[in-house]
N, C-alpha and C positions, 0 to 999 in steps of 0.2 A: 461606442459610448466612450473607448478608450480604457476601459476597466480591463484588468488581468482576470482570468478565471483559474481559481484553484480548485484540484481535487486533493480529499485529504482521506489518509487510512490510519486507524492506529493500529498497532500489531498486537492483536489481541493475547497472543500466546498458544492459540492454537496449531493446528496442522499449517506449516507457510505455505505449503503448495496449494493447499483450498483457499487458504486467505488471498493469496495471490491470485487464484482464477475467480474466483467473487468477485474481488476489486475491479480486474479485468473486463468481467461481463460487465458490470453495473456502469464502468466509464469506458469503454470502447467508442463509443461516438463522439467522446471528445479529445480521441487522440489527436494532436496537433493545434487544439484550438486552447485547452487546458496545462496548468503546470500540476504533474501529480507530486503529491508530499505523502511520505511514509514517516509516521511518528514510532519509533521503535526504542523501548527503554529497556536495555540491558538487563537490568535488577528484574525488571516484571516480566521479561518475556526470554527467558533463558535456551529457549529452542533457538531460536532466529540468532543468526549469525554463525551456527555451529557446523565444522564439517561432518557430514554425517558417515561419509566411507571410511 
């Protein structure tokens, strides 16, 4: 129908790896068909984007 499909995830501030794994398992059938979007708010999710090394 000519419409784009998007899949959205709001980074909740929990374990980043667990959130990514969950997002992937829920959306893996749409890889190549949908545009993934991550909503990351730095002030609300300080764990994301930090170098843990």
